[in-house]
C-alpha positions in Angstrom: 0.0 -0.2 0.0 0.7 3.4 -0.3 2.8 4.6 2.7 1.8 8.1 4.4 5.0 9.9 5.8 3.4 10.4 9.3 2.1 7.4 10.9 -0.4 9.6 13.5 -2.1 11.0 9.7 -1.9 7.7 8.3 -5.3 6.3 7.5 -6.2 3.4 9.5 -6.5 -0.2 7.7 -3.0 1.3 6.4 -1.6 1.7 10.1 -3.0 -2.2 10.8 -1.8 -3.7 8.1 1.7 -2.2 8.6 1.7 -4.0 12.1 1.2 -7.1 10.2 -3.1 -7.6 10.3 -4.0 -9.4 7.6 -8.0 -9.8 8.1 -9.2 -6.3 7.9 -12.9 -7.2 7.5 -15.2 -5.7 10.1 -16.8 -9.9 10.5 -13.5 -11.5 10.2 -12.3 -14.6 8.6 -15.7 -15.9 9.8 -18.4 -13.5 8.2 -16.2 -14.0 5.0 -16.6 -17.2 4.7 -20.5 -17.6 6.1 -20.6 -15.2 2.4 -18.5 -17.1 0.2 -20.8 -20.1 0.7 -23.7 -18.3 0.4 -22.1 -16.7 -3.2 -21.8 -20.6 -3.7 -18.7 -20.1 -5.9 -17.7 -22.8 -8.2 -15.9 -24.3 -11.2 -18.7 -22.5 -13.4 -18.4 -18.7 -11.8 -16.4 -15.9 -13.3 -15.7 -13.7 -10.4 -14.9 -9.9 -10.1 -13.9 -8.8 -6.3 -13.3 -4.9 -5.6 -10.6 -3.7 -3.5 -9.1 -7.0 -3.0 -6.3 -5.3 -0.4 -4.0 -7.9 1.1 -5.6 -10.8 -0.9 -7.0 -12.5 2.0 -10.1 -13.3 0.4 -9.0 -13.7 -2.7 -7.0 -16.4 -1.6 -10.3 -18.3 0.1 -11.5 -17.4 -3.6 -9.3 -19.1 -5.6 -9.7 -22.3 -3.5 -13.3 -23.0 -4.9 -11.6 -23.2 -8.3 -13.9 -20.4 -10.3 -13.4 -20.6 -14.5 -11.8 -17.0 -13.7 -11.0 -14.3 -11.4 -10.2 -10.8 -11.7 -9.9 -8.3 -8.6 -9.9 -4.8 -9.3 -7.5 -2.8 -7.1 -6.4 0.7 -6.8 -3.9 0.8 -5.0 -0.7 -0.6 -7.1 1.2 -2.2 -4.5 -2.0 -3.6 -3.2 -2.2 -4.9 -6.4 1.1 -6.5 -6.6 0.9 -8.6 -3.4 -3.1 -9.8 -4.7 -1.0 -11.1 -7.6 1.6 -12.7 -5.7 -1.5 -15.5 -4.9 -3.0 -16.3 -8.7 -1.6 -19.1 -10.1 -3.9 -19.5 -13.8 -4.1 -17.5 -16.6 -7.9 -16.7 -16.2 -6.8 -14.8 -13.1 -5.6 -11.2 -12.5 -5.8 -8.4 -10.2 -5.5 -4.7 -12.8 -5.3 -1.4 -10.9 -8.4 0.5 -11.7 -11.8 1.6 -10.0 -14.6 -0.4 -8.3 -17.2 1.9 -9.7 -15.8 2.4 -12.9 -14.1 -0.9 -13.7 -13.5 -0.7 -17.6 -15.1 -4.5 -17.4 -17.3 -5.6 -20.2 -21.2 -5.5 -19.2 -22.0 -8.9 -18.0 -18.6 -10.4 -17.9 -19.5 -11.5 -14.1 -21.7 -14.6 -12.6 -20.1 -13.4 -8.8 -19.1 -10.5 -7.4 -18.3 -9.5 -4.2 -16.5 -6.8 -1.6 -15.5 -6.4 1.3 -14.7 -3.4 3.4 -15.5 -0.7 1.1 -18.4 0.8 0.8 -18.3 2.2 4.4 -15.4 4.0 3.4 -17.6 5.6 0.8 -19.9 8.7 0.3 -23.5 8.1 -0.8 -22.4 8.5 -4.6 -19.6 6.4 -5.0 -21.8 3.5 -2.6 -24.3 3.9 -5.5 -21.4 4.5 -8.4 -20.4 1.1 -7.4 -23.1 -1.1 -6.7 -24.5 -0.2 -10.2 -21.1 -1.2 -11.9 -21.6 -4.7 -9.5 -25.5 -4.8 -10.9 -23.6 -3.7 -15.1 -21.1 -6.5 -14.3 -23.5 -8.7 -13.3 -25.3 -11.4 -16.0 -28.8 -11.8 -14.9 -29.3 -14.7 -12.3 -25.8 -13.4 -10.9 -25.1 -12.8 -6.8 -23.2 -9.7 -5.5 -21.8 -9.8 -1.8 -21.1 -7.1 0.2 -19.5 -7.5 3.8 -19.7 -4.1 5.9 -20.5 -2.2 9.0 -23.7 -1.7 10.0 -25.4 0.5 12.4 -27.7 -0.6 14.8 -30.6 -1.1 16.1 -32.5 0.3 13.1 -34.5 2.7 15.0 -30.7 4.2 16.0 -31.4 7.9 17.0 -30.2 10.5 13.4 -27.7 12.1 15.8 -26.6 9.3 17.6 -25.8 7.8 13.7 -24.3 11.1 12.8 -21.8 11.1 16.2 -21.3 7.2 15.9 -20.4 8.4 12.1 -18.1 11.5 13.4 -15.9 9.3 15.7 -15.2 6.9 13.6 -14.1 8.8 10.7 -11.9 10.8 13.7 -10.5 7.3 15.1 -9.8 5.7 12.2 -8.8 9.1 9.9 -10.6 7.8 6.5 -14.1 8.9 6.3 -16.8 6.2 8.0 -20.3 6.1 6.6 -21.8 2.9 8.0 -25.6 2.8 6.8 -27.9 0.4 8.8 -29.8 -3.0 7.6 -32.2 -1.2 6.1 -30.2 1.0 4.6 -27.8 -1.6 2.9 -30.6 -3.0 1.7 -32.4 -0.1 0.2 -28.8 0.5 -1.8 -29.1 -2.8 -3.4 -32.3 -2.7 -4.3 -32.3 0.4 -5.9 -29.5 -0.7 -8.4 -32.0 -3.4 -9.3 -31.0 -6.3 -7.3 -33.1 -8.0 -4.9 -32.3 -9.1 -1.5 -31.5 -12.8 -0.9 -29.7 -13.4 2.4 -28.1 -11.1 5.6 -25.7 -11.8 7.7 -24.6 -10.4 10.7 -21.5 -11.0 13.3 -20.2 -8.7 16.1 -17.6 -5.6 15.1 -14.9 -7.1 17.0 -11.9 -6.4 14.4 -9.4 -5.6 17.5 -10.5 -7.8 20.5 -8.4 -10.2 21.0 -10.6 -13.4 20.6 -11.5 -12.2 17.4 -7.4 -11.2 16.7 -6.7 -14.8 17.2 -9.2 -16.4 15.6 -8.2 -14.0 12.3 -4.6 -14.1 12.6 -4.1 -17.3 14.1 -2.0 -17.1 18.1 1.4 -16.8 15.9 0.1 -13.7 13.9 -1.6 -12.3 16.7 1.6 -12.1 18.8 3.1 -10.6 15.7 0.7 -7.8 15.5 0.7 -7.3 19.6 4.6 -6.9 19.5 4.6 -4.9 16.5 2.4 -2.5 18.2 4.1 -2.6 21.6 7.6 -1.7 19.8 5.4 1.5 17.6 4.1 3.7 20.1 2.6 6.1 17.7 1.1 2.8 15.7 -0.2 1.7 19.2 -1.8 4.7 20.5 -3.8 4.4 16.7 -4.6 0.8 17.5 -5.8 2.0 20.9 -7.6 4.6 19.9 -9.8 2.9 17.4 -10.5 0.4 19.8 -11.8 2.8 22.4 -14.7 4.1 19.8 -15.5 0.1 18.5 -15.8 -0.4 22.2 -17.9 2.4 22.8 -20.3 2.1 20.3 -20.3 -1.6 20.6 -24.2 -1.7 21.2 -24.7 0.3 17.6 -21.9 -1.4 15.5 -21.9 -4.4 14.0 -20.9 -6.2 10.9 -23.1 -7.1 7.6 -22.8 -10.0 4.8 -25.7 -9.2 2.3 -26.4 -11.5 -0.7 -28.4 -9.9 -3.8 -29.0 -11.4 -7.2 -29.6 -9.8 -10.2 -33.1 -10.4 -11.5 -33.4 -12.8 -15.3 -35.4 -10.6 -17.7 -38.1 -12.4 -18.7 -38.5 -13.1 -22.5 
């Protein structure tokens, strides 16, 4: 990833990656696995992944042996990391934007993206989902894995405070929606929601760290944080906000499909 000069100002996901965290999804590897199971990727599928990051989910997807796999990653260094896990002529990672991939219409049976729509403005959210719908063939599946605000009846002022404090802690816009808001976003682009799954947003809790990174990976992350005071302060600031609003932050995975057009 592109490296900011001061860790105090760097986006939170960059700080975590620098410390050795490989799984940067709000619901962890467990919710990612549930999303992939529902997407039911197999040898007849042509898959497009938006914003693969360090390639953790790409590796899980490739284990399912899809017919083809294309990743769209805006950062060249991250794209190079993903390319290292590709091992077939029908697999590639290209540098580009999820809202304008340049791929042909109806080229995919499965599209998914994780931990990226939450970080976008409402307009960009809509453009990304519309692009996913354009890429999908009729009957294709689209999966997202994002942060969700809870409960559905959350006070708008509280929701805005949560978004503001997350943004301040992470140093990047963080704009989660309620589950109804995510569903409305997908449906506004012509998709039909089929499945919704939720998990606690425990990204920086010890048990989740061990589950996602393994004992050695979690220990390495903790050791690196202990040695880097500026990074440790950033991690603790993020965790404080996550804990302060734990009753209002969850992870959600939603599977939607593109309706088949009648003849």
